[in-house]
N, CA, C and O of each residue as an XYZ file, in Angstrom:
936
protein
N      34.257    170.565    142.419
C      32.759    170.625    142.106
C      32.415    168.749    142.326
O      31.561    168.264    143.068
N      33.213    168.133    141.582
C      32.992    166.567    141.579
C      32.918    166.227    143.201
O      32.028    165.667    143.841
N      34.023    166.705    143.568
C      34.080    166.122    145.169
C      32.832    166.712    145.895
O      32.300    165.979    146.728
N      32.295    167.963    145.675
C      31.451    168.465    146.296
C      29.870    167.924    145.983
O      28.927    167.841    146.770
N      29.930    167.617    144.669
C      28.880    166.600    144.122
C      27.781    167.739    143.583
O      26.648    167.427    143.215
N      28.281    169.083    143.595
C      27.106    169.993    142.944
C      27.973    171.006    142.201
O      29.152    171.223    142.477
N      27.334    171.555    141.313
C      27.589    172.568    139.863
C      26.794    173.716    140.341
O      25.576    173.562    140.252
N      27.164    174.694    140.768
C      26.723    175.934    141.102
C      26.638    176.938    139.612
O      27.661    177.520    139.254
N      25.670    177.041    139.006
C      25.424    178.001    137.739
C      24.885    179.310    137.966
O      23.702    179.423    138.286
N      25.616    180.297    137.838
C      25.003    181.768    138.302
C      24.263    182.093    136.886
O      24.901    182.139    135.834
N      22.775    182.327    136.960
C      22.280    182.645    135.635
C      21.307    183.802    135.891
O      20.907    183.718    137.052
N      20.867    184.670    135.359
C      19.854    185.677    135.312
C      18.548    185.293    135.113
O      17.955    185.284    134.035
N      18.112    184.969    136.216
C      16.592    184.318    136.317
C      15.546    185.358    136.132
O      14.342    185.127    136.246
N      15.997    186.365    135.879
C      14.618    187.542    135.397
C      15.005    187.795    133.755
O      15.041    188.923    133.261
N      15.205    186.909    133.221
C      15.889    187.125    131.711
C      15.172    186.559    130.986
O      15.633    186.493    129.847
N      14.174    186.077    131.123
C      13.238    185.131    129.822
C      13.411    185.508    128.436
O      13.358    186.645    127.968
N      13.628    184.395    127.823
C      13.600    183.052    128.124
C      14.769    182.440    128.360
O      14.817    181.210    128.310
N      16.045    183.297    128.691
C      17.311    182.517    128.935
C      16.975    182.264    130.329
O      17.239    181.080    130.542
N      16.570    182.753    131.256
C      16.123    182.117    132.370
C      15.026    183.084    133.397
O      14.934    184.311    133.401
N      14.391    182.268    134.089
C      13.204    182.672    134.552
C      12.680    181.762    135.947
O      13.355    180.777    136.248
N      11.752    182.032    136.585
C      11.084    180.955    137.594
C       9.677    180.640    137.076
O       8.827    181.479    136.779
N       9.568    179.464    137.019
C       8.282    179.000    136.439
C       7.169    179.351    137.460
O       7.459    179.980    138.478
N       5.762    178.912    137.176
C       4.620    179.094    137.947
C       4.947    178.344    139.398
O       4.417    178.728    140.440
N       5.905    177.199    139.340
C       6.260    176.626    140.661
C       7.334    177.289    141.471
O       7.668    176.988    142.617
N       7.785    178.157    140.772
C       9.276    179.243    141.261
C      10.485    178.035    141.321
O      11.330    177.891    142.205
N      10.313    177.319    140.243
C      11.548    176.732    139.866
C      12.128    177.267    138.718
O      11.342    177.748    137.902
N      13.610    177.305    138.399
C      14.361    177.948    137.459
C      13.977    177.316    136.169
O      13.796    176.098    136.168
N      13.856    177.885    135.250
C      13.610    177.587    133.692
C      14.216    178.405    132.825
O      14.726    179.509    133.016
N      14.071    177.503    131.462
C      14.546    178.538    130.552
C      15.756    177.891    129.615
O      16.136    176.743    129.846
N      16.202    178.494    128.801
C      17.328    178.020    127.652
C      18.582    178.191    128.478
O      19.379    177.401    127.973
N      19.101    178.735    129.362
C      20.194    178.558    130.037
C      20.040    177.389    130.991
O      20.852    176.472    131.112
N      18.736    177.550    131.748
C      18.846    176.538    132.688
C      18.627    175.067    131.967
O      18.902    174.143    132.733
N      18.291    174.753    130.959
C      18.133    173.814    130.087
C      19.505    173.255    129.741
O      19.717    172.045    129.665
N      20.540    174.304    129.510
C      22.081    173.841    129.237
C      22.437    173.517    130.390
O      22.999    172.422    130.417
N      22.329    174.081    131.467
C      22.832    173.904    132.746
C      22.419    172.505    133.176
O      23.261    171.668    133.500
N      21.346    172.306    133.175
C      20.976    170.742    133.487
C      21.869    169.856    132.590
O      22.527    168.943    133.089
N      21.893    170.114    131.327
C      22.488    169.214    130.212
C      23.823    168.856    130.810
O      24.161    167.679    130.934
N      24.817    170.178    131.297
C      25.980    170.163    131.728
C      26.024    169.399    133.388
O      27.064    168.838    133.734
N      25.310    169.427    133.946
C      25.110    168.667    135.533
C      25.045    167.235    135.131
O      25.711    166.363    135.689
N      24.152    167.000    134.062
C      24.028    165.798    133.902
C      25.466    164.940    133.425
O      25.792    163.861    133.919
N      26.123    165.558    132.521
C      27.411    165.105    131.622
C      28.295    165.211    132.960
O      29.212    164.393    132.887
N      28.319    165.769    133.872
C      29.313    165.910    135.011
C      28.765    164.844    135.717
O      29.662    164.270    136.335
N      27.588    164.294    135.904
C      27.161    163.435    137.394
C      27.317    164.074    138.397
O      28.051    163.627    139.278
N      26.617    165.402    138.557
C      26.493    166.134    139.795
C      25.328    166.802    139.852
O      24.758    166.972    138.775
N      24.741    167.295    140.987
C      23.605    168.022    141.211
C      23.542    169.170    140.692
O      24.594    169.590    140.209
N      22.299    170.062    140.613
C      22.509    171.437    140.019
C      22.163    172.308    140.698
O      20.980    172.088    140.957
N      22.554    173.401    141.271
C      22.324    174.589    141.773
C      22.220    175.649    140.877
O      23.224    176.026    140.274
N      20.906    176.292    140.675
C      20.961    177.584    139.935
C      21.133    178.808    141.220
O      20.652    178.816    142.353
N      21.955    179.729    140.573
C      22.170    180.668    141.563
C      21.735    182.249    140.665
O      22.303    182.673    139.659
N      20.789    182.770    141.264
C      20.188    184.061    140.687
C      21.201    184.720    140.711
O      21.928    184.581    141.695
N      21.605    185.676    139.623
C      22.311    186.437    139.344
C      22.182    187.502    138.745
O      21.348    187.299    137.862
N      22.667    188.947    138.698
C      22.390    190.040    137.910
C      23.537    190.645    136.824
O      24.504    189.886    136.886
N      23.696    191.330    136.212
C      24.590    191.970    135.513
C      25.584    192.415    136.026
O      26.744    192.384    135.617
N      25.031    192.979    137.226
C      26.270    193.828    138.203
C      26.865    192.728    139.055
O      28.033    192.997    139.332
N      26.509    191.737    139.492
C      27.184    191.032    140.491
C      27.843    189.560    139.969
O      28.296    188.692    140.715
N      27.769    189.506    138.366
C      28.018    187.936    137.814
C      29.659    188.096    137.829
O      30.308    187.051    137.866
N      30.129    188.940    137.811
C      32.062    188.944    137.891
C      32.138    188.849    139.352
O      32.516    187.722    139.672
N      31.892    189.709    140.484
C      32.116    189.339    141.526
C      31.986    188.151    142.294
O      32.736    187.650    143.131
N      30.712    187.746    141.772
C      30.314    186.205    142.214
C      31.228    185.035    141.777
O      31.444    184.086    142.530
N      31.761    185.134    140.526
C      32.938    184.350    140.188
C      34.156    184.465    140.876
O      34.858    183.466    141.036
N      34.540    185.731    141.364
C      35.765    186.120    141.897
C      35.604    185.593    143.474
O      36.579    185.159    144.087
N      34.473    185.664    143.978
C      34.542    185.255    145.551
C      34.015    183.872    145.702
O      33.676    183.368    146.772
N      33.973    183.245    144.404
C      33.669    181.447    144.701
C      32.060    181.416    144.804
O      31.563    180.370    145.221
N      31.319    182.346    144.500
C      29.868    182.016    144.884
C      29.277    181.041    144.099
O      28.359    180.369    144.569
N      29.715    180.851    142.852
C      29.323    180.581    141.806
C      30.797    179.517    141.068
O      31.971    179.818    141.282
N      30.410    178.419    140.302
C      31.574    178.014    139.480
C      31.357    178.451    137.913
O      32.321    178.238    137.178
N      30.586    178.839    137.527
C      30.483    179.361    135.994
C      29.142    180.396    135.641
O      28.183    180.193    136.386
N      29.006    181.158    134.912
C      28.041    182.196    134.845
C      27.642    182.152    133.373
O      28.479    182.431    132.514
N      26.258    181.775    133.018
C      26.090    182.212    131.980
C      25.395    183.675    131.474
O      25.898    184.529    130.744
N      24.083    183.661    132.110
C      23.812    185.158    132.311
C      23.901    186.334    131.365
O      24.122    187.493    131.714
N      23.689    185.874    130.023
C      23.703    186.786    128.913
C      25.164    187.548    128.737
O      25.213    188.758    128.518
N      26.272    186.778    128.846
C      27.554    187.655    129.159
C      28.207    187.556    127.765
O      28.556    186.555    127.139
N      28.275    188.781    127.467
C      29.230    189.130    126.196
C      30.509    189.115    126.100
O      31.134    189.843    126.872
N      31.191    188.344    125.198
C      32.731    188.478    125.464
C      33.179    189.716    124.941
O      32.756    190.116    123.856
N      34.241    190.550    125.811
C      35.054    191.459    125.154
C      36.304    191.399    126.063
O      36.445    190.623    127.008
N      37.195    192.335    125.641
C      38.421    192.300    126.206
C      38.507    192.719    127.442
O      39.217    192.066    128.207
N      37.739    194.023    127.986
C      37.844    194.495    129.168
C      37.272    193.505    130.387
O      37.749    193.483    131.521
N      36.342    192.828    130.000
C      35.953    191.647    130.666
C      36.982    190.658    130.772
O      37.274    190.257    131.898
N      37.533    190.236    129.841
C      38.617    189.150    129.875
C      39.618    189.462    130.936
O      40.073    188.563    131.643
N      39.978    190.719    131.069
C      40.956    190.929    132.018
C      40.502    190.755    133.450
O      41.127    191.224    134.401
N      39.484    190.122    133.549
C      38.808    189.722    135.035
C      38.554    188.313    134.993
O      38.835    187.548    135.915
N      38.095    188.028    134.065
C      37.536    186.540    133.822
C      37.762    185.665    133.032
O      38.350    186.192    132.087
N      37.604    184.344    132.818
C      37.606    183.776    131.695
C      36.657    183.034    130.790
O      36.005    182.055    131.152
N      36.626    183.566    129.591
C      35.343    183.009    128.922
C      35.507    182.061    127.953
O      36.471    182.090    127.187
N      34.590    181.156    127.910
C      34.511    180.117    126.917
C      34.323    180.365    125.611
O      34.368    181.532    125.223
N      34.080    179.304    124.704
C      33.538    179.513    123.205
C      32.084    180.295    123.377
O      31.457    180.308    124.437
N      31.812    180.711    122.595
C      30.049    181.141    122.287
C      29.260    179.934    122.511
O      29.666    178.780    122.368
N      28.261    180.252    122.824
C      27.051    179.348    122.741
C      25.699    180.058    122.183
O      24.671    179.433    121.925
N      25.852    181.382    122.045
C      24.609    181.892    121.765
C      24.769    183.043    121.090
O      25.516    183.746    121.771
N      24.416    183.673    119.978
C      24.916    184.899    119.162
C      23.582    185.800    119.062
O      22.453    185.324    118.942
N      23.810    186.837    119.114
C      22.556    187.886    118.888
C      23.186    189.376    118.567
O      24.320    189.684    118.934
N      22.403    190.175    117.913
C      22.559    191.431    117.766
C      21.592    192.271    118.581
O      20.571    191.859    119.130
N      22.177    193.802    118.577
C      21.453    194.466    119.598
C      20.465    195.235    118.996
O      20.712    195.700    117.883
N      19.109    195.515    119.659
C      18.050    196.293    119.301
C      17.577    197.085    120.208
O      18.168    197.194    121.283
N      16.436    197.774    119.943
C      15.739    198.375    121.025
C      14.134    198.171    121.076
O      13.384    198.145    120.101
N      13.792    198.036    122.407
C      12.501    197.581    122.574
C      11.599    198.990    122.798
O      12.123    199.789    123.574
N      10.593    199.304    122.342
C       9.737    200.492    122.116
C       8.371    200.141    122.246
O       7.921    199.013    122.046
N       7.767    201.074    122.565
C       6.167    201.137    122.841
C       5.746    201.182    121.133
O       6.427    201.870    120.372
N       4.898    200.609    120.769
C       4.280    200.473    119.356
C       4.007    202.069    119.045
O       4.459    202.536    118.000
N       3.319    202.841    119.892
C       2.983    204.154    119.359
C       4.034    205.254    119.734
O       3.732    206.422    119.980
N       5.313    204.739    119.748
C       6.295    205.922    120.070
C       6.888    206.577    119.166
O       7.600    207.560    119.374
N       6.567    205.930    117.752
C       7.420    206.356    116.562
C       8.745    206.228    116.424
O       9.254    206.781    115.449
N       9.477    205.588    117.221
C      11.003    205.278    117.446
C      11.003    204.043    116.523
O      10.273    203.057    116.629
N      12.332    204.369    115.237
C      12.325    203.069    114.471
C      13.967    203.110    114.270
O      14.403    202.445    113.331
N      14.919    203.856    115.098
C      16.229    203.668    114.915
C      16.679    204.539    115.993
O      16.031    205.301    116.710
N      18.085    204.235    115.956
C      18.928    204.907    117.253
C      18.618    206.715    116.791
O      18.226    207.483    117.670
N      18.802    207.112    115.649
C      18.474    208.663    115.436
C      17.543    208.927    115.910
O      17.496    210.104    116.268
N      16.365    208.120    116.182
C      15.037    208.714    116.893
C      15.563    208.841    118.191
O      14.676    209.379    118.853
N      16.445    208.649    118.826
C      16.459    208.680    120.183
C      16.990    209.807    120.968
O      17.024    209.940    122.191
N      17.466    210.727    119.875
C      17.993    212.195    120.331
C      17.118    212.864    121.509
O      15.925    213.161    121.443
N      17.962    213.024    122.561
C      17.368    213.641    123.765
C      16.191    212.760    124.571
O      15.360    213.235    125.346
N      16.310    211.601    124.255
C      15.271    210.611    124.766
C      16.039    209.691    125.897
O      17.237    209.860    126.127
N      15.268    208.729    126.566
C      15.740    208.253    127.631
C      15.722    206.746    127.357
O      14.697    206.180    126.979
N      16.992    206.052    127.575
C      17.325    204.790    127.393
C      17.177    204.130    128.733
O      17.680    204.650    129.729
N      16.306    202.672    128.816
C      16.784    202.030    129.756
C      17.571    200.813    129.892
O      17.327    199.875    129.133
N      18.573    200.709    130.855
C      19.637    199.682    130.681
C      19.906    199.041    132.120
O      19.652    199.641    133.165
N      20.376    197.925    132.065
C      20.453    197.081    133.419
C      22.172    197.412    133.684
O      23.102    197.486    132.881
N      22.123    197.555    135.045
C      23.220    197.828    135.800
C      24.432    196.778    135.596
O      24.287    195.623    135.996
N      25.395    197.110    135.091
C      26.703    196.317    134.757
C      26.540    195.913    133.336
O      27.262    194.953    133.063
N      25.857    196.322    132.400
C      25.859    196.384    131.197
C      26.475    197.451    130.535
O      26.839    198.436    131.177
N      26.662    197.358    129.111
C      27.020    198.440    128.143
C      26.270    198.795    127.333
O      26.534    199.623    126.461
N      25.017    198.124    127.513
C      24.103    198.539    126.360
C      24.068    200.183    125.932
O      24.385    200.601    124.818
N      23.666    200.916    126.930
C      23.396    202.246    126.484
C      24.569    202.918    125.866
O      24.303    203.751    125.000
N      25.840    202.705    126.158
C      27.093    203.016    125.398
C      26.781    202.949    123.898
O      27.190    203.811    123.120
N      25.960    201.780    123.476
C      25.996    201.498    122.002
C      25.297    202.827    121.287
O      25.596    203.085    120.121
N      24.430    203.600    121.959
C      23.656    204.657    121.037
C      24.590    205.993    121.390
O      24.552    206.949    120.615
N      25.312    206.026    122.414
C      26.105    206.966    122.590
C      27.473    207.008    122.016
O      28.189    207.998    122.167
N      27.905    205.807    121.268
C      29.152    205.719    120.609
C      28.572    206.082    119.057
O      29.414    206.343    118.197
N      27.424    206.097    118.771
C      26.927    206.920    117.471
C      26.799    208.468    117.558
O      26.438    209.076    116.550
N      27.067    209.112    118.667
C      27.489    210.252    118.771
C      26.082    211.191    118.731
O      26.025    212.312    118.224
N      24.761    210.353    119.496
C      23.602    210.559    119.997
C      23.572    211.066    121.197
O      24.257    210.415    121.986
N      23.028    212.006    121.661
C      22.985    212.482    123.177
C      21.350    211.884    123.638
O      20.209    212.139    123.253
N      21.900    211.045    124.578
C      20.613    210.411    125.462
C      20.720    210.410    126.735
O      21.805    210.765    127.195
N      19.902    210.113    127.435
C      19.645    209.956    128.939
C      19.747    208.478    129.245
O      19.124    207.604    128.642
N      20.595    208.285    130.241
C      20.371    206.753    130.273
C      20.134    206.622    131.579
O      20.749    207.314    132.391
N      19.106    205.614    131.998
C      18.833    205.257    133.259
C      18.742    203.974    133.821
O      17.912    203.208    133.330
N      19.486    203.567    134.824
C      19.965    202.236    134.870
C      18.973    201.849    136.097
O      18.738    202.550    137.081
N      18.400    200.440    135.772
C      17.744    199.583    136.594
C      18.367    198.088    136.989
O      19.107    197.494    136.204
N      18.033    197.601    138.147
C      18.494    196.497    138.604
C      18.137    195.095    137.712
O      18.914    194.141    137.751
N      17.173    195.066    137.086
C      17.033    193.948    136.102
C      16.411    194.540    135.148
O      16.037    195.700    134.981
N      16.325    193.266    134.331
C      15.621    193.484    132.830
C      14.232    193.834    132.829
O      13.694    194.534    131.971
N      13.599    193.255    133.954
C      12.174    193.379    134.059
C      12.026    194.831    134.424
O      11.268    195.483    133.706
N      12.549    195.370    135.298
C      12.359    196.547    136.108
C      12.606    197.672    134.626
O      11.896    198.674    134.535
N      13.623    197.370    133.592
C      13.700    198.232    132.347
C      12.687    198.091    131.578
O      12.148    199.138    131.218
N      12.101    196.767    131.079
C      11.039    196.782    130.685
C       9.844    197.372    131.059
O       9.133    197.869    130.186
N       9.373    197.401    132.714
C       8.301    198.029    132.853
C       8.351    199.483    132.642
O       7.326    200.100    132.355
N       9.607    200.120    132.781
C       9.843    201.472    132.472
C       9.656    201.901    131.045
O       9.308    203.052    130.781
N       9.859    201.077    130.203
C       9.332    201.139    129.004
C       7.747    201.599    128.643
O       7.230    202.557    128.067
N       7.249    200.316    129.339
C       5.811    200.104    129.446
C       4.951    201.401    129.830
O       3.999    201.870    129.207
N       5.599    201.907    131.148
C       4.965    202.770    132.042
C       5.425    204.449    131.463
O       5.099    205.543    131.924
N       6.169    204.152    130.461
C       6.687    205.524    129.717
C       7.591    206.475    130.584
O       7.695    207.681    130.360
N       8.209    205.828    131.560
C       9.488    206.088    132.436
C      10.430    206.281    131.382
O      10.960    207.392    131.359
N      10.762    205.464    130.508
C      11.899    205.139    129.580
C      11.251    205.154    128.207
O      10.068    204.889    127.993
N      12.256    205.530    127.206
C      11.479    205.705    125.629
C      11.889    204.183    124.960
O      11.155    203.607    124.158
N      12.996    203.725    125.365
C      13.394    202.218    124.977
C      14.385    201.422    126.054
O      14.991    201.882    127.021
N      14.342    200.313    125.632
C      15.651    199.455    126.319
C      16.478    198.966    125.150
O      15.943    198.626    124.095
N      17.575    198.937    125.313
C      18.385    198.209    124.350
C      18.922    196.796    124.805
O      19.544    196.647    125.857
N      18.633    195.778    123.934
C      19.279    194.546    124.524
C      19.451    193.575    123.471
O      19.173    194.015    122.355
N      19.846    192.336    123.521
C      19.959    191.206    122.275
C      18.681    191.269    121.757
O      17.751    191.280    122.562
N      18.445    191.314    120.557
C      17.198    191.014    119.968
C      16.338    189.901    120.005
O      15.165    189.877    119.634
N      17.191    188.719    120.614
C      16.252    187.532    120.486
C      15.557    187.754    122.052
O      14.461    187.226    122.243
N      16.098    188.413    122.993
C      15.354    188.720    124.174
C      14.249    189.400    124.073
O      13.160    189.176    124.601
N      14.747    190.714    122.980
C      13.483    191.297    123.045
C      12.384    191.153    122.351
O      11.329    191.781    122.440
N      12.744    190.115    121.510
C      11.616    189.717    120.423
C      10.580    188.668    121.267
O       9.444    188.348    120.917
N      11.148    188.327    122.214
C      10.515    187.204    123.076
C       9.568    187.884    124.216
O       8.580    187.336    124.704
N      10.028    189.106    124.527
C       9.273    190.184    125.442
C       8.179    190.889    124.391
O       7.161    191.443    124.804
N       8.454    190.812    123.276
C       7.571    191.748    122.314
C       6.115    190.844    122.195
O       4.955    191.253    122.161
N       6.628    189.522    122.147
C       5.333    188.538    121.871
C       4.654    188.484    123.011
O       3.513    188.029    122.931
N       5.101    188.877    124.207
C       4.524    188.629    125.192
C       3.328    189.972    125.597
O       2.321    189.807    126.284
N       3.698    191.073    125.066
C       2.948    192.094    125.350
C       2.759    192.858    123.838
O       3.801    193.180    123.267
N       1.354    193.182    123.120
C       1.250    193.398    121.916
C       1.297    194.830    121.858
O       1.153    195.439    120.798
N       1.533    195.496    123.186
C       1.775    197.153    122.984
C       3.369    197.163    122.969
O       3.826    198.186    123.478
N       4.176    196.392    122.570
C       5.535    196.581    122.691
C       6.303    196.035    121.042
O       5.836    195.142    120.336
N       7.394    196.746    120.773
C       7.770    196.382    119.344
C       9.218    196.563    119.391
O       9.656    197.412    120.167
N      10.107    195.813    118.592
C      11.456    195.545    118.659
C      11.636    196.602    117.178
O      10.825    196.611    116.252
N      12.736    197.339    117.243
C      13.294    197.798    116.175
C      14.244    196.851    115.281
O      14.739    195.862    115.822
N      14.487    197.102    114.047
C      14.750    196.516    113.159
C      16.282    196.503    112.973
O      16.939    195.524    112.618
N      16.722    197.649    113.245
C      17.907    198.329    113.145
C      19.234    197.545    114.113
O      19.153    197.725    115.328
N      20.131    196.906    113.722
C      21.158    196.565    114.497
C      22.017    197.414    115.100
O      22.614    198.200    114.365
N      22.207    197.443    116.170
C      23.036    198.815    116.816
C      24.496    198.586    116.643
O      25.286    199.467    116.303
N      24.865    197.113    116.945
C      26.335    196.757    116.925
C      26.354    195.802    116.098
O      25.344    195.312    115.593
N      27.839    195.351    115.821
C      28.097    194.086    115.157
C      27.411    193.034    116.253
O      26.796    193.416    117.249
N      27.574    191.981    115.979
C      26.882    190.699    116.267
C      27.723    190.271    117.855
O      28.937    190.225    118.057
N      26.794    190.047    118.650
C      27.518    189.806    120.044
C      27.592    188.375    120.181
O      26.735    187.567    119.826
N      28.882    188.101    120.820
C      29.065    186.454    121.027
C      28.908    186.193    122.657
O      29.807    186.478    123.449
N      27.887    185.724    122.971
C      28.031    185.206    124.463
C      28.204    183.884    124.779
O      27.927    182.851    124.169
N      28.862    184.167    126.161
C      29.621    182.631    126.242
C      29.321    182.374    127.811
O      28.722    183.121    128.585
N      29.832    181.265    128.036
C      30.002    180.870    129.724
C      31.189    181.657    130.274
O      32.134    181.929    129.534
N      31.164    182.020    131.525
C      32.524    182.899    132.009
C      32.742    182.091    133.533
O      31.899    181.697    134.340
N      33.972    182.037    133.553
C      34.381    180.973    134.875
C      35.685    181.845    135.761
O      36.209    182.733    135.088
N      36.133    181.698    136.918
C      36.851    182.496    137.427
C      38.259    182.391    136.462
O      38.612    181.410    135.808
N      39.010    183.825    136.590
C      39.983    184.265    135.665
C      41.290    182.912    135.913
O      41.540    182.639    137.087
N      41.903    182.290    135.028
C      42.875    181.633    135.061
C      42.496    180.209    135.412
O      43.348    179.431    135.841
N      41.123    179.824    135.224
C      40.737    178.258    135.441
C      40.721    177.705    134.349
O      39.588    177.404    133.973
N      41.690    177.400    133.554
C      41.682    177.027    132.259
C      41.306    175.513    131.960
O      40.819    175.166    130.884
N      41.594    174.583    133.079
C      41.155    173.452    133.201
C      39.661    173.188    132.908
O      39.178    172.331    132.168
N      38.972    174.226    133.744
C      37.345    174.173    133.842
C      37.018    174.675    132.251
O      36.284    174.090    131.455
N      37.674    175.763    132.054
C      37.269    176.256    130.717
C      37.194    175.436    129.609
O      36.185    175.464    128.904
N      38.318    174.560    129.307
C      38.515    173.579    128.430
C      37.497    172.508    128.648
O      36.877    172.109    127.662
N      37.247    171.990    129.837
C      35.942    171.327    129.819
C      34.829    171.798    129.348
O      34.359    171.171    128.399
N      34.238    172.746    129.731
C      33.033    173.576    129.197
C      33.149    173.794    127.908
O      32.041    173.758    127.372
N      34.371    174.092    126.869
C      34.571    174.240    125.557
C      34.195    173.044    124.947
O      33.494    173.089    123.936
N      34.681    171.635    125.568
C      34.504    170.321    124.970
C      32.931    170.270    125.069
O      32.366    170.043    123.999
N      32.149    170.440    126.152
C      30.944    170.389    126.492
C      29.951    171.133    125.434
O      28.866    170.610    125.180
N      30.326    172.333    124.836
C      29.960    173.142    124.460
C      30.185    172.675    122.495
O      29.334    172.980    121.660
N      31.262    172.053    122.215
C      31.651    171.556    121.099
C      30.794    170.352    120.823
O      30.418    170.159    119.667
N      30.413    169.434    121.894
C      29.513    168.058    121.477
C      27.893    168.691    121.618
O      27.075    168.073    120.936
N      27.443    169.650    122.286
C      26.284    169.782    122.203
C      25.887    170.621    121.071
O      24.674    170.689    120.870
N      26.784    171.374    120.172
C      26.669    171.936    119.080
C      26.750    170.988    118.003
O      26.004    170.912    117.027
N      27.779    170.249    118.304
C      27.514    169.275    117.091
C      27.023    168.016    116.878
O      27.177    167.196    115.974
N      26.244    168.039    118.154
C      25.026    167.023    117.859
C      23.750    167.631    117.538
O      22.776    166.927    117.270
N      23.697    168.853    117.547
C      22.525    169.915    117.214
C      21.399    169.985    118.446
O      20.273    170.477    118.370
N      22.010    169.367    119.574
C      21.225    169.629    120.920
C      21.146    171.053    120.979
O      19.988    171.460    121.065
N      22.084    171.984    120.958
C      22.211    173.306    121.450
C      20.925    174.220    120.414
O      20.135    175.040    120.882
N      20.993    173.871    119.187
C      20.234    174.519    118.075
C      18.587    173.684    118.575
O      17.523    174.238    118.297
N      18.617    172.689    119.122
C      17.132    172.021    119.614
C      16.479    172.890    120.672
O      15.292    173.201    120.574
N      17.179    173.252    121.603
C      17.053    173.970    122.737
C      16.519    175.332    122.228
O      15.365    175.753    122.317
N      17.694    175.986    121.628
C      17.568    177.406    120.767
C      15.911    177.248    120.465
O      15.119    177.835    121.202
N      15.545    176.612    119.598
C      14.358    176.416    118.854
C      13.144    176.558    119.851
O      12.229    177.378    119.925
N      13.499    175.403    120.619
C      12.367    175.117    121.928
C      11.842    176.565    122.397
O      10.654    176.887    122.412
N      12.959    177.413    122.792
C      12.487    178.481    123.899
C      12.120    179.857    122.802
O      11.243    180.707    122.958
N      13.091    179.732    121.703
C      12.826    181.248    120.970
C      12.357    181.077    119.666
O      12.689    181.728    118.676
N      11.174    179.704    119.767
C      10.561    179.525    118.351
C      10.987    179.543    116.764
O      10.228    179.531    115.794
N      12.486    179.577    116.783
C      12.996    179.629    115.516
C      14.461    178.878    115.601
O      14.879    178.583    116.721
N      15.192    178.586    114.518
C      16.612    178.062    114.383
C      17.331    179.181    114.841
O      16.836    180.306    114.902
N      18.795    178.833    115.252
C      19.472    180.263    115.491
C      19.655    180.938    114.134
O      19.597    180.472    112.996
N      19.908    182.246    114.610
C      19.865    183.166    113.238
C      21.192    183.545    112.672
O      21.311    183.974    111.524
N      22.477    183.331    113.736
C      23.785    183.589    113.435
C      24.522    182.405    113.602
O      23.985    181.535    114.288
N      25.745    182.153    113.080
C      26.711    181.192    113.330
C      27.172    181.428    114.399
O      27.043    182.596    114.764
N      27.772    180.623    115.196
C      28.709    180.657    116.501
C      29.785    181.251    116.278
O      30.172    182.045    117.136
N      30.387    181.096    115.365
C      31.614    181.869    115.200
C      31.623    182.620    113.794
O      30.890    182.365    112.839
N      32.685    183.676    113.876
C      32.631    184.463    112.685
C      33.262    184.220    111.680
O      34.284    183.573    111.908
N      33.028    184.546    110.328
C      33.597    184.094    109.463
C      34.912    184.903    109.019
O      34.607    186.033    108.636
N      36.077    184.680    108.973
C      36.952    185.532    108.790
C      37.408    185.800    107.187
O      38.275    186.633    106.923
């Protein structure tokens, strides 16, 4: 990367406010600001690579990107294929619904349709509660949101901070208060075994968290301070 002079960051650029294209078609958002800060620290140019939940791991494995942000929740199954850094943002899972839907909890979803994004595990959260639901997968978060708006799906499951932002943009939508799963710790991801690069990223995360810069960026994009600590209390 240093020899090439370019940092290639894979990010979901249809996942506002984490990543999106502004009116001039330039990448923008919380993740993009973090990527800019990282590139500045490294003294290299930044290349944002639009990524989806489905191709974020393949893009790392085939060296199309150097690191992936893209709402990547740490878990052991994924850790068999890639290497995660320490967390940089934490969220719980909730449902985005139409305000007039009458849906307030997962138990209201029996027999209904949940919109999820390909490559995510969000639909399993309700199934794991023993509730029979239909799961419809979409290529992007925006397509899943549109399905809810148009009545093709009854709810979309995603991180509560992302859904709250979407509900602010559309007064016909609402976010349920129920936390469907324990807290999810989202991290950067690199190619499996690239521990030197992962160590550098962890040091970068330590410094932007210790300085308060990460919390400042979070407030800029989400309108509030981070709700949860970045590391669990044992």
